C-alpha positions in Angstrom: 98.2 127.5 53.7 99.2 125.3 51.0 99.5 125.6 47.2 98.5 121.9 46.8 100.6 121.7 43.7 102.8 118.4 44.4 105.9 120.4 45.7 108.2 119.3 48.3 107.2 121.0 51.6 110.0 119.4 54.2 111.3 122.4 55.4 107.5 124.1 56.0 106.7 120.9 58.1 109.9 120.8 60.0 109.5 124.0 61.1 109.7 124.5 65.0 106.5 127.0 64.5 104.5 124.0 62.9 102.2 121.7 65.0 100.9 118.6 63.6 97.6 116.8 65.3 97.1 113.4 63.9 94.4 111.1 64.2 93.3 108.2 62.5 89.9 106.6 61.1 89.0 103.3 59.0 92.9 102.8 58.9 93.8 106.3 57.3 96.2 108.7 58.8 95.0 112.6 59.2 97.1 115.4 60.0 95.7 118.4 61.2 99.0 121.0 60.3 98.6 124.3 62.3 100.5 127.3 62.2 99.5 130.6 63.6 96.1 129.5 64.3 95.5 128.5 60.7 95.0 125.1 59.8 95.0 122.4 57.0 93.5 118.6 57.4 95.3 115.9 54.7 95.3 112.7 54.5 98.8 111.1 54.8 100.3 108.0 53.3 103.7 107.0 53.1 105.3 106.0 49.8 108.5 104.8 48.3 108.4 107.6 45.9 106.7 110.4 44.9 104.9 109.3 41.8 101.4 110.1 43.8 102.3 113.6 43.7 103.7 113.7 40.1 100.6 111.6 38.7 98.2 113.9 40.4 99.7 117.2 38.6 99.9 115.8 35.7 96.2 115.2 35.3 96.3 119.0 34.5 97.9 118.4 31.0 95.2 115.9 30.0 92.3 118.2 31.3 91.8 116.4 34.4 90.8 117.5 37.6 93.3 117.0 40.1 93.1 116.0 44.1 96.0 118.2 45.5 99.0 116.9 46.9 102.6 117.7 48.7 105.1 115.7 49.7 107.8 115.6 52.5 110.5 113.6 53.6 111.0 112.4 57.0 113.4 110.4 58.7 114.1 108.7 55.5 110.4 108.0 54.8 108.7 110.0 51.8 105.2 110.9 52.9 102.3 112.0 50.7 100.0 114.7 51.9 96.5 114.4 49.9 94.3 117.6 50.0 90.6 116.7 51.2 87.2 117.7 50.8 86.3 119.5 54.2 82.5 121.3 54.9 82.5 122.8 58.2 85.3 121.1 60.0 84.2 117.7 58.8 86.0 115.4 56.3 83.8 114.2 53.9 83.6 110.5 53.2 83.1 110.6 49.5 81.6 108.2 47.5 83.5 105.6 44.9 82.8 104.7 41.3 82.5 101.0 41.9 79.4 102.0 44.5 77.0 103.0 41.3 75.8 101.4 38.0 76.9 102.8 34.7 75.8 106.3 34.5 75.7 108.1 31.1 76.3 111.4 32.3 79.5 110.2 33.8 80.8 108.3 31.0 83.0 110.9 29.2 84.9 112.0 32.2 85.3 108.4 33.3 86.8 107.4 30.2 89.4 110.3 30.3 90.5 109.4 33.7 90.7 105.5 32.3 92.9 106.7 29.4 95.2 108.7 31.2 95.9 106.0 33.7 96.3 103.7 30.4 98.7 106.4 29.0 100.8 106.4 31.9 100.8 102.6 32.5 99.3 103.1 35.9 98.5 100.0 38.2 95.4 99.2 40.2 93.0 100.6 37.4 89.6 99.8 39.0 86.3 101.6 39.5 87.3 102.2 43.3 90.3 104.0 42.6 88.0 107.1 41.4 85.7 109.0 43.6 82.5 110.9 42.7 83.1 114.6 44.1 79.8 116.5 44.5 80.2 119.9 43.1 77.3 121.3 44.0 75.0 121.2 40.6 77.1 118.3 39.1 79.3 115.2 40.1 82.9 115.2 39.3 84.8 111.9 38.6 88.2 112.1 39.8 91.3 109.6 40.1 92.2 109.3 43.5 94.4 106.1 44.4 97.4 107.1 42.4 100.2 105.2 43.8 102.2 104.1 41.0 102.9 103.8 37.2 105.0 102.0 34.9 105.0 103.7 31.6 107.9 101.7 30.4 105.5 98.5 30.2 104.5 97.6 26.7 100.7 96.4 27.2 97.8 97.3 28.4 96.7 98.2 31.8 92.7 98.9 31.7 91.0 95.4 32.8 88.5 94.3 30.1 85.8 94.6 32.7 86.4 98.3 32.7 86.4 98.3 28.9 83.1 96.5 28.7 81.2 98.8 31.2 82.7 102.3 30.3 83.7 101.7 26.8 81.0 100.0 25.2 79.8 102.9 23.2 83.0 104.0 21.8 86.3 101.6 21.8 89.2 102.7 24.0 91.1 103.8 20.7 88.3 105.9 19.7 88.3 107.5 22.9 92.0 108.2 22.8 91.7 110.1 19.6 88.8 112.1 21.0 90.6 113.1 24.1 93.6 114.2 21.8 91.3 115.7 18.9 93.8 114.8 16.6 95.8 111.5 14.9 99.1 113.8 14.5 101.1 112.0 16.8 104.1 114.7 16.6 101.8 117.3 17.5 100.3 115.6 20.8 103.6 114.9 22.1 105.6 118.2 21.2 102.7 119.8 22.9 102.9 117.6 26.0 106.4 117.4 26.3 107.2 121.2 27.4 104.3 120.8 29.7 104.6 117.4 31.5 108.6 118.3 32.2 107.6 121.7 33.7 105.1 120.0 35.9 108.1 117.3 36.8 110.6 120.0 37.7 108.4 121.3 40.3 107.4 118.3 41.7 110.8 116.3 41.8 113.2 116.7 39.3 114.4 113.2 39.8 111.5 111.8 37.8 112.3 113.7 35.2 113.1 110.3 32.9 109.6 109.2 33.6 108.4 111.9 31.2 110.3 110.6 28.4 108.7 107.0 29.2 105.4 108.6 29.1 105.7 110.1 25.8 107.0 106.8 24.5 104.0 105.1 25.8 101.9 107.5 24.1 103.8 107.3 20.9 103.4 103.6 20.6 99.3 103.5 21.8 98.7 106.5 18.8 100.9 104.9 16.6 99.0 101.9 16.9 95.7 103.8 16.4 97.0 105.5 13.5 98.1 102.1 12.1 
């Protein structure tokens, strides 16, 4: 029913032919959205902005797997809809990274997630913000609680406890260079600029100023490495 591309679906949700059944579990709110006997089940969170949708979609540009989101504006509130893993009409309760010990096979992907969060200046950077999704033949770490970012901030946002555990075989700076594959700052920024702007315009054009702030933060981090 949904594209799960971070876009605004307010008009669709407020359509008179849409039925919403609400349920709560473990302090979370879930919606079953029904139209013409077709339905989607999603996690619903209120938010002060649409950052969660933008952040989730920006993962694509950094070769990370996204959750899948939409947003609506209802009675002056912004509500974020998050796609869930469902098997046989059952919502799967997924394991978070803080529930396991260091795992060499997950190291590279976990590093990429924390680098992504560092480059966007995201807040609340803990292992519990990463879920471990069962893909059948392998486990995929995915950044989940992507609620806010402050790309204009100057300091590092990744705690030393995370660096000591997940970057003990390579530094944060080395991992950043490995992810981009080059020290050429202008090449990286030129490649990212058009892609990030395109994503932002699809999610919410009012957030476009944040793209320049993200690029400035990336330039600053890469310039530090290059020096």
